[in-house]
N, C-alpha and C positions, 0 to 999 in steps of 0.2 A: 086211704087209698083203697081199691075195690080188685076184686078179682073177676075172670070172667067165671060163667057160670058151671065150667069143668073143672075149675081148679078146687073143689069142695070134697070130693069123691076120694076116700080112703082105699088104703089098698087092704086092710083088716081092720078089725075094730079096735086095736091098741094104738096102730099106726094113726087111724082115724080120729082117733079120741084125741091124741096127742096135736095132729093137724088143726083141729077143730079148737083146740084151746088155745094155741099158739096163734092161730088166724083172729079168734074172739078179742084177746088181749091186746094184739095190734092193733085192732080197730078200736078199742076203749081207750089204748094210750094215746092215740091220733085222734080221738075226740068226734071220730066219724060214725056216722049210721050205720049200722050192722046191715050189708046189703043183702037182697030177697034170697039169693042162692045160699047165703050161710044161715040164713034164719030156716030156710026149706032143709038143710043137710042138720040142723040141730033139732029140729022137731022130729028128722026121721031118726037120728041118733038116739032122741029120747024114747021114741015109740016103738024103737026096736026093729021098724021095718026095712032097714037099709038092705040092701041087694050086693052083696059080696061080688057077684059077677059083674056087676054093672058098675062098680067100683073099677075093676081091671080093666075096662073100656075107658072111663072116662078119668082117671089118674092121670093128673100133671106130670110130666117129666121133662127133661130136657130134650128125650129123643121124641117129643111129641111136637116140637118146637118149630112151626114152618119157619122157609126163609124170609118172606116177606110178612113183616108183622100186620096185624090187621088194624085199621084204620079208627083210631080211639084218640080220645083226649087225654094228651100228656098228663102226666101226674108227676109231682114231685120226687126227685130221686136223691141221690147223693149229692151232697155240695159241692165236689170238686170235679166231675166229668165236665169236660169245658172243648168247645170247638170254634170254628169260624169257615165261613165259606169261599174266603177269600183264595183266589188263584195266586201263585206264586209267579215273579220272573225270573228269568223269561218264560211265554206262553211255551208248551210243550204238548204232543199231541195227548199222553197221558194226564190226567187230571192230578192236580198237586194240590198240598195243603198247606196252609200256613195257618196259624192256630192263634186267637185272639182270647186272651185270659180273660179278658174284662166282660164276657159275655158267658152264661152260665147255660149249659145245653142239659136239659132233662131227658132222659131216656125214653125212647120211643115206647116200652112198655115195662111195667112192674108187675112180676107173678111172684106169690108166696108161697109159701109150702112145697116148694118145687122139688120132684125127686131127681137126683144126679145119677144115681144107680139103683140094683136092685138092694142095696143094704144101707142107701145114705139118702138124706133128705136135706136139700140147702134151704134154708130160711125165706131166701129171697133170690128171684133173677132178674137183673137188670140187662135190658136188650137195649145198644146204640147204634145209631148207622155210622156210614163212613165218616172221617174226620175229627172223631171223637177220641179225646184222651183222657186217663186218669190218671190224677195225681197221688189222691188219699183214697183207696178202694177201701169198703167197709169190711168188717170182720167178725163174725159170730161161731160160735161153738159147734153148730151142725155145717155150718159155712155160708158164705154169699157169693152167688154165681154171677158171672158177667160174660153176656154174651154179645160179642162185639163184631161187627162187620169190618173189613177191613178192604183196603184197596188190593186187587190180586195183580196189578200191573205194578203198583210201588209198594209192595207190601213191608209194612214195619209190624213187629210185634207190639200188643199194648203194653207190656210187661217194661218196656223200656221207659215210658213216661211216668212208671211209679216215681214217688218221691221217697220212698222207703227203699234201702239198699237190700237187695236179695242175695243170695249166695247159698253158700254149703250151711248144714248138711242137704243133701237134696240127693237125685237121682234122675236119669231119663233114659229112655227109650233107646235100643241099641241100632245101631248104623244099618238098614237094610231089614229091621225087623220093627215095621209101625204097630201101633195098637189101635184097635178100630172102635170109636166110639160115633155114635149116633147123635151129630152135633145138630143138626136139623132133618126135619124129615123121619122118613124109615128107613134110611140108607144108612149102612154101614160104610163111616168113613174112615179110611186109614191116616192115621195123627199121630205126630210126633209127640209124646207128652215128656214133661218133666218136672218135678216139683223142686221148689227151693225154699229157703227158709228166710224170714225177717232178720237182718243183721243187727236189728237196734241201733244204738247210737255209740260212740265214743264220748266217753268223760273223763276228767282230769281227777287222777285217785284221792285227792284233798277235797272232792266236792260233795255234798250232803245229798247223799242217795235219794233220800226222802224228795228232796226237789226234783232229783231228775228221772225217779218213777214215777209217771203221770200215767195211769193205766187210761186207756183208750179203745173204742171201739171204731169210732167215726173222728173224722180230722178235716179240717180245711184250713184254707187261707187265713182264716178270721181268727181260729185258733193258735197261729202261728203269731199273727199279730198281737192277739190278748196277751201269748206268752213273752214277746220283746217288750210289749209295755211295762209288763210287771218287772223285766230286768231293769228295763231303764228307770223305773220310780224307785227300784230298791238302792240301784246308784245314786239316784238324784237325793235319796234322804240323807245318805253319808258325806255328800259332796261338800268338804270342807278346805278352806286353802291349804290346814296341815296335810290332810289327808292326799291333795293335789301333790305336794310337796313331796310326800313319802314317796308316792308311787312314780313320781319322775326320777327320784332318787334310786329307787330299784330297780327301774329299767336303764338309769346310767350304768350302775355296777353290774348287769346282765350284759349289756352291749361293751364295755370295756374289758370285762373277763372273757366275753367270747372272741372279740377282736384281736385284743393281745398288743404285744408291739409289733408292728407290720414290716419294720425293716428287714431287708433282705438279708439271710444269714449269712455269714462270709467265714465265720469262724466257729468253734463251740465253745462259748463262754462258760463260764464254770455257775450254775444257777445256785442262788441262795434257798430256792423253794426246797423243801422235802420232795424225795424221788416219785413216794408213793402218791402225795397229793398231786404234783404234778402231771403224774401218767394218768391219776384218773380224771384230771380235768381236759388233757387232751384227748383222750377218750369219750368222754364226754361230747366236748363241742365235734367231735368226728361224727358220732351219731347223731345229734343235730344239724350237721351239713349232710346227712344221710349219708355218711361211708364217703364222701368226697373228699380228698388230700389233696390240697394245692400243689400246683408242680413245683413251685420254688419254696424252699423251707423258708418260714421266717424267725426271729429271733424268738427263743425257747424263753425269755426271761419274763417272771411274774410283774402284775402290775402291782405298784406299792402306793403308799399314801405319803405324801412330804412336803416339802416347800421348793418353790422354783426360787431362781437367782433374786428376785424382788422379795421374797420372803412371805409370797401369798401362797395360800393350800395349792396343792396340786396333786394330780395322779400322774405316776409315770412308770417307765419301765426300770426294772431295778439296775440295770447295767447304763441306763442316762448319767452322763456327768460332763462337766465342761470340756472337759478332752473327747467326748463323743455325744454330741448333742443331736444325732440324727436320730437315736432310739425316742421312744415316743414319751410325750410330756404334753400336759393339758392343764392350764392354771383352772380352778373350780372357784366359784363365789359363794355368798349366800343363799344364792336361791335353790341348793341342795341342802340335805341334811347331813352334814360333815362329819357328827360323832358317827353316824352310820356308816358312812363311806370309812372312814378309818377303822371302824371296829370290822368290818368285812376285809377291807385289803390286809388290814394287820393279822388275821387270823382268829380275833378275840369272839369266838362262836357265843360264849355266855354272854358277852354284851350286847351282840348282832341280836342274839334271839331275844333277850332283855327289851330292846328296841322294837322288835318285830309282835313279840305280845302286848305290848302297852298300845301300838298301834291297831292291831287286832281287837282288840278288847274296846278302844274309845271310838274308832271309826270303820271298824269291819274289812279293813283293808291289808294288804302286805303278806308278806310269805307265809304268816302263820294263820291268815284268815281261810274261811271257806272258799273255796273255788268256784265259779259257775261256768267254766269254758266247757261246751259241748260244741262236738263236730258230727257232721253225718259220717256213717262207716264208710261210704263213697269217698271221703276227702283223704288224701295223700298225706296229711300232717299225722305225726307220730307223737308226737310231744306236746304237752302243754306249753304256749308261749310265755307263761307266767311262770316265775320264780318259787320254789317250793324247798322246803328243807327235807331230806331223806329221813331215814331211821338213824344214820350215821351224824346226823347235824349237819351234813353239806346242802349247799346252796345249788340246786341244779333245776333245770325244766324237766319235771318227770315224765314217764311213758304214759299216755292215755290210755285208760284199758276199758273193754268193750261190754256193753250190757247187753246181754244176750237176750233173744225174745223168741218166743215159738211157735208164732204165726206163720202158716204153713199157704204157700202159693202154687195150685197145681194149675197147668197150663198146657191145653190141648191146642195143637196148630196144625192143620189140614197140610199133607205135602202138597208138595208145589204143585205136580199134575192135577190135583183136584181144587186148586184156589178158585178157578175161574167157575166152577159148579158150586162152589160150597166156601164162599169169603167170609168165613166167621172164624174168630179165635174165643175160646172158652177158658176163661180164668174161675177158679173156685179157690176162694181165700177160707182157710179153717184157722181159728184160734179163738179162743175165749177173749183174748183182748191184747194189746200190744201194749207193753210194760213200763215205757219209756214216754220222753216227750217227743212230741210231734215233730220229725225233723224238718228241716227247712229245704224251700224249694231251689235249691244250689244247681241241678242238673238240668241240663237243656234238653228235653224229648227229642229222639232219634229224627222223627221227620222234620221237626223244625230245624235243627242241628242241619239236615241233609238239604233243605231248603238253603239255609245261609251258606253253607260250602258251593250251592250252583251258583248262588249271585255271587261270591266272590270268584268264581272263575270266570265270570263274565268281565272282571276288571284285570284281566291279563297285564296290559301294558303299565297300569301303575300299581300291581300286586308287589313289585319289587319292594317298593318304597314304602309300600300301606301299615299304617299302625291304626289301633284303635282309635285314636282322635280322629286320625284322618278318614277313616273308613265313616264315621258317624257324620263329618261334613261332606261328604263324598256325595256329587250330583247324583248318582245312580241309587245311592242310599236314601238320600232325599225324597228322589222321584217314587220310590220304594214306599217309603212309609206314608207318603203324600196318597197315593193310591190307595194303601190300604187302611188308613185313615184321613177320609178327606175331610171330615169334621172335626177332625182335633188338630190345630194349626201348629204345636209343640210335641207332634208324637215321638217318642223314641223307642228303641228296641225294647225296651221294657214293657211297652206295652203288648209285646208278643207273650214274653215271658220274663221273669225279673231275674234269671241267672244271665240274661243277655245285657245287664248293666254291669255284668263283672268286667272289667277290660280286659284283665288275665285270661278270663275265659274267652272272649273275643280273639286276644292275642295268638291263644292256642288255633284257634280254627283257621286265623290266617296263616299260621306257620306249615298246618297240613297241607294247603293249596299251595303254597310256597313251595313246599318241598316235592309237591306233583309237576309243578310248571318249571321249576328251576332245582332240579335234583342236584346238579353240581355246578349252578352258578354259572359264569362266564364262559366255562367250557362247555357246558351243556348247550348253549345258546349258539356256540360257535360249530357243533358237531351237528346239530340240527338245520343250521343253515348251510351248512358245507354237503349234508347229505340230500337235502330235500328242495333247496333252493339253486337256480342259475347263478353261473357266475355275476352277471349284471344285477342281481337281487340281493348279492350278501353284502354284508356291511361288518361283522367280526371277519378280518382276513387273516389276522394273523394273532396267535398266542404262542409264546416262548419265554420258557423260564432256562436262567443260564446262573450256574452255581457259581460260587466264589472262586475257584479254582478256573473256571471257563472263563472269567472276566478279566483276570489279573488287572484289576483296580486299586491302584495304592492308595487313593481318595477314600474309598468305602471302608467304614467304622461297622463293625458288626459282623453277624455270622449268616443274616438273611440273603440270599441269591436276590435276582434281578429276576422280575416278570414284567412282559412287555406285552400288551396288547393292544392292537391297531385296528381302528375302526375307520373303513375306508372303502365309498362305494366304487365301482368301475369309472362313473360320471366323475367323481372326486378327482380320480386319477388322471382322465383325461384334460379336465380344467386345471390341475396342477402342472401339467406337462406344456401347456400353454402359457402360462401366467409370465409377466415380465418381471413384476416386482412382488415378492412374497414375505409375509410375516411371521414369526410363531413368539408363543408366550405360554407360560404354564400358571396353571390355576390353582389354588390350595383350597378353595371354598367347597366345592361341589360335591368331591367325592369324600366320606365318610371314612375315618381311618387312616392307614397309611399310605393312601392313594394319591398322585396328582396326576391331573391332566394337561397335557401338554397338544396345542393345537397348531395346525398350519392353516393360514388364511390369507387372501387377499382381493383384489377388488377386480371383477367382472367389468371392464370399460365398455362393453358394449351395453348391461342394463345399469351401469353406476350404481351395483350393489356388492355389499361385499359377502363372501362365502366362504366356508370352512372347507377344505379338502380333507384333511383328515383328524383324527381326534386319536391321541395315544396316551394310553392309561399306564402309567409304569410305579413302583413302589419305590424307587430312590432317586436321588440328583445329582451325579457327577458327569465327567466329561465322558467317560468310556460309555454311561447310559444314553445320553445324547447320541453319541458316535453310532451307538448302536440302532438307536430310531430313524435317523438319517439314512442308515443303511438300508433297512427295512423298507423304510418310504420309496426309496431308490428301485427296490427290487420289485415291489408291487407295482410302481408305475412301468416300469418295463414290462411287465407282464401282461398289462392291462392294455397296454397302448402300442407295445412293440419297440417302443423307443425310449431313451434315457431322458433324464432331467437335462436339459443343455445350459450350464453354468457359463457365463459368457466369457468369462478370463480363459476356459477351458478349451471353449469351442470355438470361440470366434476367430477369423484369419487375420482379421485388422482390429482398429480401435476407431475405425469409421462408423459413422452414425448407418452407413446403408447396411451394413454387414452384421448389423445386430438384431434381424429379423427371426422370431421364433426363439431367441435366447432369455435366460433367465437373468435380468440384467441387476439387480440388486437383492439385499435381504437385511430387514429392519428387525431388531430386536430389543430387550432392555440388556442392562450391561451384566447380565449372569455369567459370569466367567466359564462355568461347566457346560452352558448351552451354547455359547459363542467358540469355546475349544472344542467341543463336541461336532459342531458343524465343520470347524476347521480340518479336524481329521480325515472327516468324509470326506473332504474335497481332497484331502492329501492323499487318500488312498483312492480317488478317481484319477488322478494326474497320474498315479504310477502306470495305468494303463494308456494313458495319451501321449503321444510323441510330439515333438515340436518345443519350440521355447517361448519363453514368457514374454508376452508383448511389451512389458514395461522393463523388464531387464532383459534384452536379447541375448545376453550370454548367458544365461541361467535357463535350464531346462526346466519343463514344467514338473517332473518328477523329484527336483532338485528343492522345490518351494515346501517351506514348513506350513504347520498348522495357521499360525498368525499370519503369514506371508498370503495365505489364501482370502484370509478376513480383510487385510489392507484392500483387496482387489473386488470386496464383495459388501463387507459386513457395515452395518451403520447401527447407532444407537439411537433410541427414543429420546428426542429432545424434551419431551414431556416429562420422561423420568430421571433425565441429566437434570432438569431446572428444581423438580422437587427435592432429589437430594440436595442441591445445592441450598435451599430455602431451610433444610434441615440443619445445617452446618451452624456451629456458633461463631460466627465470624463477624467481621465490620460490614456497614453495607459497601464499601470500599471494595473491600476482598471479595465481597459476594458480587458486584458488578464484574469484576474480574474475571472470576470464575464464569458466569455466564456466557461474555464475550468470546469462550475459548470455542463456543458454538457457532459456527459461522462457515462461510466459503474460502474466504483469504482473511487472515489477520496478519497486520504490518508490524505488531510488536508482540509476537509470540515469546519470545526469550523474557523479554522483561515482564511481561504478563506472569508466567511462570515464576518468575524470582520475588515479583511482588505479593502472591500467593506465599509463596513460601517463606518470606520475611516479615510480612504482616499478618499472617494468616493466626500466627500461633499454633499451638499443636493441633487444633482441629484443621486449619488450613493445609499443615505438612503433610497430615494423615490421609487426606483428601486428596491431593494432587500425589502422593505417593501410591496410593491405592489405583488412580489411573495410568501411573507410569508404569507398575508391574503387572496390569492387566495384559501388557502390551498389543492390546488392541482399542482401547478408550478412546487416547486423542484422538488416532487416527480415524475412528468411527464416527468422531463429533465434527471435523474440521477437514474439508476437501483438499485444503492445502497440503495436508499430511498424507493423506491416502492416496491410492493409485486406481482412484474409480472414474472414469471420463465426466467431465464438467456436466455434460448432457445427462447423463446418467443419473449424475448426484441432484440436479435440478429438478428432474422428470420423476425421480424416487419419491419415497414417502421418508419423510424425515420424523416421523411418530409413527407409533404402533396401535394407533388409536382403533384401527380396523380390527385387530386380534382383541383389542380389549372390549372394543363394543360387542364383538361375537361372544367373548364369555359373559357380560352383562346379560345379553338377550338369553342365553341359555339358562342362565341361573334364572331367571324368572319361570322357567319350568320345574324349579325347585335346588335348594341347596343341603348338603349334609346327607347326599343319597348315598343308599349301598353302590358297591360296583355296579352289579347287575341293573339296580334302579339309573345310575347315571348314565350307561350304555344304550338302555331304551329311551330315554328321555332326549339324549343326545342325537340317537339315530331318528327320533320324529322329527327333531329340529331340523337336522340336517336333508332328511327326505322333502321335507314341505318347502326348504329354502330351493334345492335342486328343482323341483316341481316347478314353483314359481320362474325360476331362469329360462326352464326350458317352455313353459307356457308363453314368456315374453317372446322369446326367439323363434315360436311358432307361429303366435297370432298377435303378437305384438301390445299384448294387453300388461300394463302392469300391476305392480304389487301394491299401488296406492295412486289417488287423484293426483299426486304430484308429477311434474314433468320429469324428475330425476335428471334434470340437467345440470352440469357442474355448475351454473350460476346459484342454484338453490343449495348447493354444498356448502358454497361460499358463503352464502347468505346465513347459513346455519352457523357456521363455524364462526362468523363475526358476531351474531349473538350470543352465541356460547361466550365467546371470548369477552364480551361487554360483561354478559352476566356474570364470567367468574373474576374479572375484575373488581366490579362490584362487589363479589364476596370477598375477594381477596382485602378490599379496602374497610370492609364494616367491621371488622376487628380494631384496626387501627383508630378509626374514626370514633367507636364506642369507646377506646381507652383514651381518645384527647375528650368527648364528650364528658366521661368520668372526672378526668384530670380538671376541665373546668369548672366542675361542679363542686368538687374538692376548692379550687382556688376561690370561687366567689364564696363559699361559706367562710374558708380562713379569712378572707379579706374583710366580710362583714364582721365576723368575730373584733377583727383587730379594730377596726371603725368603730364598732360599739364600744369597746374598750377604751379607745381613745376621748370619745364622748362624754362616756359615764366618767372617765377618769378627770378630763377637766372641769367636768361639773363637781366631782367632790373636792378637787383644788380648791375651787372657788368658794365653796362652801365651807373648807377647813379655814381658810382667809378669811371669812367673816367671823366664824367662831373664834379665831384669835384674836380679831379685833374686840370684839365682845369681852374676851376673857383679860386683855389689856383694860379696858374700861373698868370692869369688877374689881380687877387688882389695886387699880387706884383708888377707888371707892372703899376698898379693904383697908389700905393703909391711911386713909385720912378719916377712918370711922371713929368714933370715942365710944357711942353707946354699946354695952356689951350685947343687947340683941341684935342688935343691925350687923355686928362683927360677927355672931354666929350664924345669922340669916345667909350674910354676903360668904363667909367661907362655904357652906352649902350649895349655893351656886357656883363658886367657882370650882370645885371637887366635879359637881355634874357638869360643866362646860370641859373639863380635863376627860372624864370619861365618854361625853360625846366626840372630843377631837379624837379621842382613841380610837373609838370605833370606826368614825369617818377614815381614818388612816389605814385601819384595817383593810375596810373596803376598797381602797385606791389600790393598796399593796395588790390585792387580788386580782382587780382589773390590769394592772401592771402584769402581773404575769399571765394572765390571759392575752395581752397584747403583746408580751414579749414570746412566748407560745405562737401565736399566730404568725408573727414576723418571722420565727423559724421557718414554719411550715410553709410560708410563701415563698421563702430563700428556696427550701428544698424542693418546691413546685417548679420554680423559675429553671434549679437545673435540669430537673427532670423532662422540663418541656424542649430545652436544646438537643436532649438524646432521643425525641419520641419521632418515630415512624409519622411523616406528614400525613400520610392516608390519601384519601382522593383530593384534599385541597380544600373539602366544604369546609371545615373546621379548622381553627387555628389555636393550637394550646397557650393559654393567657400565661403571661408572665412579667414580672415587676421590671418597671423602665429604670427605675433607680433603687437604692440599698434602703431598706427600712430604718 
């Protein structure tokens, strides 16, 4: 490192000599040649010809630094100041900065022996351009100065970039009383001054202080990496299976002692644990939860070691018993250190400590071993996550203690009105050394943080459901990374800063922007639309809360009231008022939590396209809830169009087809009793205001009709849901066919069919039929003959709710398990786009696809879909037949093989018997003793061979019998099997085996 010629003059002989010695020592340590200016100073100093007055004119101080540094060759500076010149997205008139930590930025100029005031001299001064940030500023006893140029239009104090945590003790200049400092040039600049102290680190009290006290004056990412590598090597050195088992056991004991029995406390049982120990444990766990106390009290029972009902080792709540099995119990196997669990949970501290000491001595692990847990002081963690023994022998997670550091940071910042002229911040770091380990770079620099928040604000539509994982794969983020790292195909946020790979860190940024954009959730969106948008542009039209007392709902269980959020455009109101056949359904998948999405849809006959008229979000499903829904929809439609929804049986003057223009003819839904009854109650309320008599029962006034009377004149049940429920019934094919036959226009044997279902359907058939009868509308809604709907309306209407089901499926492509705000926003985007398609078609004739949208195309698709569904329905029965035939073929093959081998063995045995008869005859007539003995031996051999062959034949006979039995079973199953598509026939025996 070389300094300029005016950097070597001292103020006096003493300070001059110290400066020269320090400068000369720095050059010798760096291995550099002594520059000419230093040589001249040394010669002048030695000869005693140095002019003191000249020194005062040429001495280097912070007061003499010019705003624009001289053009010089950059020299190597600290390891950590980094920068990038990449602008942030989106562009703004003011220059923004994002920092690429993969590139090191050398200081523009380095000066040594710099005078910072009349009484102090800094060892070095580093000057940096805009966009630079420092992670690990260097320190020394005399001080290291940093003069950093900042962006005056986007001012960020460089101290926020430090990895070191700084805080008290410190001080700062008072408000309105700035200090003056000649940061640049010869001008006195009003500055805000403050000094802070390095906060050191937080360490576990059971750590080895010699290991965590690592003094240093310089630090870098490389030093952090080396520290972590040493820790990893230390852990790997003792990484044995026994150590892993014990560590897992200690973690398990910590977890069960912390969570305890989660059963909600209904009474105050008498705890067997000593009150003192129990109170200490509860207080310690509350401390670990940072003071949080659960809203619902849990069982106070302690966790004990015992056996479950099978006699296996288990940990359980002390109140667990055969009469109360809801209390916590968990079976544990040999993958844990069972003696240690027993010792800890039974309170045998002496035995538990003996095991801990043995593991610590052998494997350097466990509560008795030295801890290595270290945290930055900026971390919110207060306790060491590892379990240790306190001075009383209790197993706890101790509170971490802070290692104090005496390094000081003196910061001079120009007042805001002077930043355009003097855009510099001066930071002087003084202290002999940091007496602790190098901290980890867990904090995101403020400038990078602000740019990330700005980027998140551009994702306002997706923000409500944004998570760290979704952010990382978001197209805007992918394009952002691609722009900044064009030569890195797999760039991540960690290429900006390592702290951005912490998903919890990213989640905190997302939450900040969410709170800004949606401070009150759906209510905030409703208020913004109501205040800023005209009625025709509003989407959230109505939010209302009902208390339990207001609802008077006997079906509701619980203390939570009803909330209704109606999302509906003015155009949706107009189209709903004109629809002829409506549909409604409720979805459970799209909104997370206790929210349901109820939608009303229909078909636009002109464009031949499905339309969602409104989306209603509710937190309950009862008849009263649906009554409130239809009541609110009716009110909004009347307010938007000036006319009510004209239900056919309430507004028609006759049943003639010519008198049905402009009326809502029918309504289709599933067999949800609450939804249907709610609609009936709404129609009943409207009928109270309608004069006249019913068209079907002229002797009855409209006001006399009940909820189900209205449903009989309007409501239809989806035949797809009806058939699906029938397939789920455990009844015979005959009964299933009888059930399906009820969905028709006319049924000639209605009563006989119901009797067949009741007598031959068993319990499942009876329950199915009773459900339909007790609903008071289902049978009338599937058979026209039983309803009071005109035949032409029945035939023209929708026999299924595929329109509304398809609408659910389409919007689910925008995302499922959304938050309420996210679900509203994605639904709004979908509905706005669909309405725009319809308006465009009506105005220009341009369709939403190349299809003609003629009814013939709908019919073609329906037929193809039906064929595909039939093939899918027959696929499982066909597979069963194929498997059946494979089993049958294998059993038949085994039986035939056993028969063939049995016949061969029988013939062989017959031959052996014939040979045996001949040998016995020879044996009877033999005289020579030698021949007699030889023949006897042959006879014995033949007997053994015959016995062996008989045993083989018996085995084949067993195989033959078992195969025959299997074939008979398969033949019986074949008669009961579903024939499937008819492509395959189940094999069966034509005759008995």
